[in-house]
MDAnalysis code that builds the backbone (N, CA, C; Angstrom):
import MDAnalysis as mda
import numpy as np

u = mda.Universe.empty(183, n_residues=61, atom_resindex=np.repeat(np.arange(61), 3), trajectory=True)
u.add_TopologyAttr("name", ["N", "CA", "C"] * 61)
u.add_TopologyAttr("resid", np.arange(1, 62))
u.add_TopologyAttr("resname", ["MET", "SER", "CYS", "GLY", "PHE", "GLN", "TRP", "CYS", "PRO", "PHE", "VAL", "PRO", "ARG", "PHE", "SER", "MET", "PHE", "TRP", "ALA", "PRO", "LEU", "TRP", "HIS", "LEU", "GLY", "CYS", "LEU", "MET", "ILE", "VAL", "HIS", "LEU", "SER", "ASP", "HIS", "ALA", "GLN", "GLN", "PHE", "PHE", "TRP", "ILE", "PHE", "ARG", "ARG", "VAL", "VAL", "GLY", "LEU", "CYS", "PRO", "PRO", "HIS", "HIS", "HIS", "HIS", "HIS", "ARG", "THR", "GLY", "GLY"])
u.atoms.positions = np.array([
    [10.141, 16.970, 19.029],
    [10.918, 15.778, 19.018],
    [10.343, 14.597, 18.077],
    [9.437, 15.034, 17.332],
    [8.708, 13.975, 16.372],
    [9.646, 13.915, 15.222],
    [9.410, 12.799, 14.465],
    [10.288, 12.623, 13.427],
    [9.890, 13.395, 12.259],
    [8.620, 13.845, 12.266],
    [8.194, 14.782, 11.103],
    [8.755, 15.968, 11.218],
    [9.105, 16.521, 12.565],
    [9.803, 17.815, 12.757],
    [11.212, 17.917, 12.266],
    [11.917, 16.714, 12.480],
    [13.256, 16.467, 11.968],
    [13.416, 16.749, 10.463],
    [12.522, 16.008, 9.749],
    [12.422, 16.005, 8.349],
    [12.020, 17.430, 7.743],
    [11.170, 18.179, 8.551],
    [10.676, 19.405, 8.082],
    [11.858, 20.235, 7.378],
    [12.918, 20.454, 7.777],
    [13.954, 21.365, 7.222],
    [14.212, 20.805, 5.885],
    [14.148, 19.510, 5.781],
    [14.599, 18.942, 4.256],
    [13.553, 19.030, 3.338],
    [12.325, 19.118, 3.599],
    [11.202, 19.262, 2.788],
    [11.347, 20.290, 1.685],
    [11.674, 21.599, 2.099],
    [11.695, 22.899, 1.140],
    [12.954, 22.528, 0.174],
    [13.817, 21.810, 0.401],
    [14.957, 21.569, -0.581],
    [14.634, 20.587, -1.619],
    [13.815, 19.435, -1.180],
    [13.419, 18.600, -2.411],
    [12.032, 18.621, -2.668],
    [11.275, 19.782, -2.271],
    [9.896, 20.034, -2.393],
    [9.685, 20.029, -4.024],
    [10.651, 20.755, -4.687],
    [10.325, 20.901, -6.177],
    [10.497, 19.635, -6.904],
    [11.150, 18.500, -6.402],
    [11.335, 17.347, -7.083],
    [10.517, 16.076, -6.433],
    [10.172, 16.297, -5.217],
    [9.418, 15.167, -4.590],
    [7.916, 15.676, -4.462],
    [7.698, 16.864, -4.275],
    [6.179, 17.325, -4.075],
    [5.306, 16.629, -5.204],
    [5.564, 16.784, -6.613],
    [4.789, 16.096, -7.490],
    [4.702, 14.510, -7.384],
    [5.738, 13.965, -7.077],
    [5.815, 12.643, -6.844],
    [4.959, 12.200, -5.664],
    [5.132, 12.858, -4.685],
    [4.265, 12.637, -3.370],
    [2.860, 12.836, -3.529],
    [2.567, 13.879, -4.414],
    [1.143, 14.172, -4.464],
    [0.436, 13.079, -5.443],
    [1.285, 12.534, -6.371],
    [0.739, 11.436, -7.089],
    [0.750, 10.244, -6.376],
    [1.549, 10.143, -5.441],
    [1.555, 8.785, -4.547],
    [0.332, 8.886, -3.828],
    [0.118, 10.065, -3.104],
    [-1.090, 10.169, -2.366],
    [-2.498, 9.888, -3.183],
    [-2.452, 10.628, -4.442],
    [-3.577, 10.396, -5.234],
    [-3.773, 8.927, -5.519],
    [-2.776, 8.037, -5.827],
    [-2.923, 6.599, -6.254],
    [-3.415, 5.864, -4.920],
    [-2.900, 6.072, -3.778],
    [-3.297, 5.681, -2.424],
    [-4.817, 5.879, -2.304],
    [-5.399, 7.078, -2.372],
    [-6.804, 7.463, -2.291],
    [-7.420, 6.819, -3.346],
    [-7.010, 6.768, -4.629],
    [-7.805, 5.832, -5.654],
    [-7.774, 4.448, -5.346],
    [-6.694, 3.901, -4.706],
    [-6.745, 2.501, -4.572],
    [-7.668, 2.241, -3.366],
    [-7.657, 3.144, -2.299],
    [-8.597, 3.140, -1.226],
    [-10.223, 2.975, -1.643],
    [-10.280, 3.958, -2.580],
    [-11.854, 3.947, -3.073],
    [-12.199, 2.768, -3.745],
    [-11.341, 2.042, -4.425],
    [-11.618, 0.769, -5.104],
    [-11.018, -0.487, -4.416],
    [-10.854, -0.316, -3.061],
    [-10.186, -1.334, -2.345],
    [-11.041, -2.567, -2.367],
    [-12.443, -2.237, -2.187],
    [-13.318, -3.648, -2.245],
    [-13.284, -4.103, -3.535],
    [-13.369, -3.447, -4.557],
    [-13.212, -4.396, -5.862],
    [-12.043, -5.095, -6.052],
    [-10.673, -4.387, -5.623],
    [-9.600, -5.225, -5.689],
    [-9.431, -6.366, -4.849],
    [-9.917, -6.193, -3.564],
    [-10.014, -7.206, -2.486],
    [-10.913, -8.372, -3.149],
    [-11.982, -8.155, -3.672],
    [-12.916, -9.099, -4.183],
    [-12.069, -9.887, -5.185],
    [-11.652, -9.216, -6.335],
    [-10.774, -9.808, -7.389],
    [-9.619, -10.674, -6.810],
    [-9.019, -10.081, -5.812],
    [-7.911, -10.780, -5.235],
    [-8.369, -12.128, -4.502],
    [-9.433, -12.084, -3.734],
    [-10.085, -13.312, -3.165],
    [-10.447, -14.125, -4.340],
    [-10.979, -13.863, -5.460],
    [-11.620, -14.623, -6.250],
    [-10.405, -15.388, -7.078],
    [-9.393, -14.597, -7.265],
    [-8.084, -15.126, -7.847],
    [-7.405, -16.279, -6.976],
    [-7.347, -15.774, -5.683],
    [-6.692, -16.800, -4.668],
    [-7.531, -18.068, -4.454],
    [-8.871, -17.922, -4.653],
    [-9.786, -18.786, -4.332],
    [-9.512, -19.879, -5.463],
    [-9.030, -19.751, -6.718],
    [-8.698, -20.663, -7.708],
    [-7.646, -21.537, -7.132],
    [-6.758, -21.088, -6.424],
    [-5.472, -21.748, -6.021],
    [-5.904, -22.366, -4.712],
    [-5.367, -23.683, -4.427],
    [-5.696, -24.576, -3.233],
    [-4.779, -23.767, -2.029],
    [-5.613, -23.558, -0.945],
    [-4.839, -22.997, 0.139],
    [-3.705, -23.747, 0.807],
    [-2.528, -23.221, 0.922],
    [-1.349, -23.755, 1.377],
    [-1.473, -24.317, 2.802],
    [-2.607, -23.549, 3.544],
    [-2.680, -24.088, 4.952],
    [-3.076, -25.614, 4.914],
    [-4.138, -25.916, 4.002],
    [-4.708, -27.129, 3.816],
    [-3.766, -28.158, 3.247],
    [-3.106, -27.672, 2.143],
    [-2.267, -28.528, 1.420],
    [-1.028, -28.962, 2.144],
    [-0.403, -28.245, 2.988],
    [0.612, -28.680, 3.813],
    [0.277, -28.595, 5.221],
    [-0.076, -29.735, 5.830],
    [-0.459, -29.754, 7.300],
    [0.741, -30.171, 8.057],
    [0.941, -29.237, 9.154],
    [2.003, -29.410, 9.977],
    [1.501, -30.072, 11.386],
    [2.020, -31.213, 11.870],
    [1.608, -31.811, 12.949],
    [1.762, -30.916, 14.118],
    [0.736, -30.205, 14.755],
    [0.903, -29.243, 15.745],
    [-0.134, -29.545, 16.775],
])
């Protein structure tokens, strides 16, 4: 009853076309996860240059 089981019959049909793309996608995700800390640090550094919106726009709550 799982969704994966329903999609199972459709995998062989598109495997020749989607398999390489899916594999590349997985490799990219793994590569990003390996360097997630570096990207996160750069992201925080870049965002740190901009003023935080929470402090810039205060809503009376």
